[in-house]
N, C-alpha and C positions, 0 to 999 in steps of 0.2 A: 363063443365057447372059451376062447383065450381070455376074454375080458372077465368071465365068471371065475376062471381058474386064478387069474391074477388077484381078483378081489378076495377069493377064499384064502389065498396065500397070506395076504396082508392081515386078514381077520384071524387066521390061525396063529400068526406070529404075535399079534396083540394079545390074544387069549392066553397063549403060552407064557408070555411075559407077565401078564396080570396074575396068573396062577402061581408063578414062581415067587413073585413079590409077596402074595398073600400067604403062601406056605411058609416063606421065610419069617414073616411077621408073627406066625403062630408058634414058633419055636420057644420053648420055655427058657426064660432068662435066669441065669444064676444071680443070686442076691448081690454078689460082688460086682455085677454089671449094672446095677441100678444107679440112678441119679435122683436123690431124694430132696423134695421141697417140703420143708417143715413150716407149719403155720399155726397161729393162734386163732381158733375158730371165731371168737368174738371180734377180732380185729382185722379180719381179712376182707369180707364183702357182705353187705346186707342185701339179701335177695328177696326177703319176705318181711314186709312191715307188720304182718299180723302177729308176729312173735316178739315184737319190740317192747317187752315188759321192762319197766325200770330203766329204759335207755336214757342216758344223759350225755350227749356229745360234748358238753362243756366240762365234764368231770372225768378225767382219765382213770379214776378208780371205780367208775361205774360201767355198766354194759354199754357197748357202742353199737350193737345191732348185727354183728356178723353171725351167719347161720349156715346150715347145710345147703339151702337153696343158693346162697351166695357163692359157695364153693363150686357147686354144680354149674352155675352160670359162667364160671371162669376156668373150666377145665380145658377149653381150647387154648386159652392164654397160657396155661401151664404146660400143655403138651407142645405148643409151638416153641417154647423155650427149651424143649428137650428133656423135661423131667419125666421120669418113668414111674415114680412112686411118690405118694403124698402122705406126709406124717402129720396127724392132727393132735392138737393139745387135748387134754381129757374132755370128753363130751358128756360125762355122766352127770346125773342130777346133783347140783351143788347147793351148799348153804347160801343164804342171802349174801349177795355181793361177790360171789365166786366167779367172776367173768373169766378168770384164767383157768378154771376147771380143777384147781387143786384142793378145794374144800368139799370133798365128795360126801354126799349124803346117802346116795343109793347107787350102787354099781350096776344095777340092772335096769336103769331108766336113763333116757337121754334128758339133758337139761332143757326145760321148756323154752329158754331163750334161743336155743339153737335149732329147734324143730322136733318133730315127732320121730319115733322109732321107724315108722314107715318111710318118712322123708329121708332118714339116714340110709335105709336099705336102698332107696332109689338112687342116692348118691353113690353108694357102693356099686350098684349095677352099672351106672353111667361110667364110673371110673374103669370098671372091668371091660366095658365095651370099647374103650379107648386103649385097651391093652396096657393099662396102668395098674399099679397096686396101691393098696391103702393100709396104713399102719396107724394104730391108736396108741396114745400114751397112757400108761397105767401107773399112777403113783402107788408105791408100796408103803403101807403104814406098819409101824413096829408091831402092832398087836395082831396083824393078819396071820392066819394059819396057812400052811401049804395047800391043804385041800380047798380052802376058800379061794385062793388065787387060781387054782386049777379050774374050779367050778365057774369062776367069772370068765376066764378065757374061753372055756368050752362053750358057755352060753352065747357069747358074742360071735364065736365062729359059727355055731349052728344056726343062730338067728339071722346073722347079717353077712356071713361069708367073707369076713375081713381077711387080710393076708398076713398080718403081723401085729405084734405088740411091742412097744418100747416100755420096759419096766424101769422106773426111776427110783432112786434111793435104795438100790439093791444092797448097799452096805448095811442096811438095817437088819439083814439076816446073814447068818454064817454061810460059808461055802457049802457045807454039807446039806443045809436046807435047800439050796438051789439045785444041787445034784439030784435030789429026789423030785423036786417040782418040775424042772425042765425036762426030765426023762418022760414024764407023763404028758406034758404039754405038746412036745414035738410029735407025739403019736396022734394028736387030734386032727391034724390036717397035713397032707403032703406038702413039703417045702414051706412049712410055716416059719415065718421070720420072728425070732425072739431076740431082741437086743436089750442090753442093760446099760444103765448109767448111774454113776455116783461121783461125787466130787473127790478130787485129790487121790485118785487111784494110781498106784505105782505100776510100772511095767509088770512086775511079778504078780501083783494083784489082778491086773487085767488078764494075764495068762491063766491064773487060777479060775477066774470067773468064766473065761472062755472054755476051759477044760470041764467046767461044771455043766456045760451043755448049751450055753447061749450061742446063737448064730453069730453075733457080733457084740462088741462093747464100744460105747462112745468114747473116743480118745480125748478125754477132757485135758489130759496132760499136754496135748499137742497145741491147744488153743493159744497159750502165751507165746511159745516159740514161733508159731505161724504169724501172729500179730506183730511180734518184734521184727520179723524178717521183712514184712511188707507194708508197715505203717509209714515208712519214710524211705527215701533212696539211700544208696551207698552203705547198705548194711549187708554183711556177709550172710549167705544162706547155709554156710557150713554147719551150724548147730542143728538145722533140720535134718541134714543127711547123717550127722552123728547120731541123732535119735533113731533114725531108721536103721542104722547099723546095729544099734543096741537091741532092736526087736528081733532077736535071733529066731524065735518060733513063728513069727509072722501070722498070728491069728487074725481073723477078719475083724476090722475095726471101722468105725465111721469117723470122718474128719469134718470139722466145721470151724468157722471163725467167731461166731457169736450165736446166742439164743436168748430165751427169755430170762436166763439166769445171769447174763453178763450185760455190760453196757455195749452199745453198738460199736462195731469195728470202725465205722465212719467217724465216731466221736474221737477215736484215737488219731485218725488221719487229720482231722480238723485241728486237734490240739498240736499236731506236728507241723501245721501250716502247709499241708500238701493238698493237692487236688483229688478229691475222693474218686472221681470217675477213673482217672488214670491208675490210682492205687488199687481200686477194686479189679480192674482188668488184669493187672499183674498177679494179684492174690488169687483170683479165680482161675487163672491159667495154671498156677501151681496146684490148686485144689483139685482141678479136673484131670490132672496128669500124674498125680501121685497115687500110690497103690491102694489107699483106703477108700471106702465108699464116700463120695462127696455128699454133704448135706448142706443145703443153702436155706437159711432162715428167711421167712417172708420179708419183703420190702428191701432185701439186699439189692434187688434189681433196680431200685430207685435211690440207692445210697442213703437210706433213711438214717437220720442222726438221733441219738438219744443216750441218756445216762442210765442211772439205775431205774428199776421198775417203779412206776408204770411208764416212765418216759421212753423206755426202749421198745414199747409195744403200742405204737399209735395205730389208728385206723389206716389201712392201706390206701394209698392214693394212686389210682390207675391213670390219671390225667397228668402225665409227666413225661420227661424226656426219655427216649427209647435207646439211648446209646449203650447202656449196660445191658439192657434187655436183648438187643441184637447181638451183643458180644456173647452173652450166655447161650443164646441160640446156636451160635457158631461153635462154641466149645462143646455143647451137648451133641451136636452133629458129629464132630470129630471124635469125641470119646466113644460114642455108641458104635462107631464103625471101625475102631482100632482095638483088636484084642490085646495088643501090647499095653494099652493104657488101662485096661480093665483087670488084667491078670498077669501081666508080665513082670520080669525082674526089673530092678532099678539100679542104675550105676551112675555116679557122679563123674563127669568127664572133664569139667572145667569150672572153677569158681574163683572170682577175683572181686571181692568187696561188693557183691551184688550182681555181677555179670555171671550168670549160672547156665551151664549146659549139662543136661543129663540124658541118659539113654534108658528107654523102656524096651524090653524084648520079650516076645512070646513065640517060642519055636523059631521059625525063620523070619518072623515079622519084627521089624525094628522101627521105633519112633524116637526121634530126637527132639527134646524140648529145650528151647533157649529163652531165657528171661533176662532182660537187661534192666535190672532195678538199680540203675546208677544215674547220675546227673549229667552224663556225657555219652556220646556215641561210643560203641565198643566193638572190638573185633576179637573173636575167640578162634584160635588156630588149633584144630583137633587132628592129630595124626590118624590116617585112615584105618590103622590097625585097631584103634579104639572104637570104631564104629563098624565099618566093613569095607574091605578093599574094593576099589574100582566100581563104586556105585555113585549115586547122586542123591541129594536131599531135596525133596519136593515139598514146598510149603502147603500146609493144609488149612491155614487161616488166610493166607494172602497169595501172592504170585511169585514168591522168591524161589530161586533154583540155585543150589550150591553144588558145584562139581569139584572133584579132586584136582589140585594143581599139579604141576610137573614134579614137585617135591613130595607128593603123596600126602598132602594136607587138605582138610576141609577148612575154608575160611567162612565163619559165620559172622556176619556184620549186622548189628542192630542199632537203630536209633535209640536215644535215651528214653528210658521208661516205656519200652515196648517189649513184646514177646512174640515168639513164633513157634509153631509146631511143625516138624518135618517128618515125612515118611521116607524111609530109605528104600530106593527103587533102583532097578537096572538103568544103565545109561540110556538116555532117550536117543532115538534116531528116527528115521522114517518108518512109520507104522504101515507097512505095505498092505496087509490084509484089511486094515481099517479104511485106507484110502480106496482100495479096490471095491470095498462094500459100498462106499459112498457113491462112486461112479456107477456101480451096478444099480443101486436104487434110483439114481438120476436117470439112467438109461431106460429102466422099466417105466418110470413116470412119463418120459417122452414117448415111449412106445404106446403106452396106455392112451395118451392124449391123441396120438396119431390115429390109432384104431377108432377111437371115439369120433374123431373128425371124419374119417373115411365112411364110417357107418352113417353119420349125419348127411354126408353127400349123397349116399345111395337113397336115403329116405326122401330127401328133398334136393334133387340134382340142380335146381335153379339157383341155389344159394352158393 
């Protein structure tokens, strides 16, 4: 009887834990909590050779074979890196040679090089089953009317159940145009994501487009300051924080280092004679811990190099070193579990020519980020009043632990060109309840084994 009760207790505990995890996983995420992987469909992965029309791997201006099946085959790869949303280049039927999706011929058909509409629907279903979201890029032409855009968006929502659209070249239309269009689009589906992008938008223009009804705006103006700060060591990150201070309204934005319209950030690193893996680790640490939605362009995880188009969009190579991939996975894990990194305030605590320490805070949760983008080991001394008194900093990427010294200071020490993320926690001591629970489980296991042995002796007393 005791044996059955013990087994039922363990089973109940397991089922309760499983239910709790599943219930937590089904909570709706705010868009500001997403981590977006942006990719060019033709250049990501070839999963179906039957749609390889006009494919010429020797000519970068021709189709390379990427398709919906290829993306579906790599969903585990993307999820394991911590990405929660996937943003696709335009998938609509294109004119001859439109591998990039920009020369749209018919907005209501998928391009035959990528797969059928049913295959795209299957991709959407698989993405949703993995608790991920999917966003489509929609180029806006100058001659398009508002109702035409609304009808296109409505059709794709109803037919495929996508989660969002990224509208490019939104500056082709006035603000008043978008006020009318976005108000109708956001009614089509609950929590539908509508982001906009245009080159050379000022902060004031970004605010106006945000007020017009977009969920977020691509922060193109941040690209150059980001790249300047992390393409080489011993560069002050002060300008980045100055820009953040200028954004007084703090509308939701997306941040990125490169995309199909820029040369690859790796190219800038190479031109500066720096090691791309190290550079990318520092840059991504900042991208994942700053307030805007992080967007990572495909092949960043393999530090792909390239100049202007089409050199910046080669076919993805999955047989490569995993150092950046593993680092991205760790960053994704940290960001997704810290509310302070997704929606908290941001405060610069220390900056000295690339040695940067800043604080993110959401209610009582505090995370401290330290990035040593210098060519020497560094120590940053932070008064406890700037973080929180009588606490300790526990590393979320490594094993470091920082306590307040006798003078009331935190000493954060980092080797050259490394970064760390800390959670501010209570001072650690002996966790008596945890220790007692371990002993209790061990004692129950010994008792279980003893009862089993005794029962075996009764059944077969000769043994």
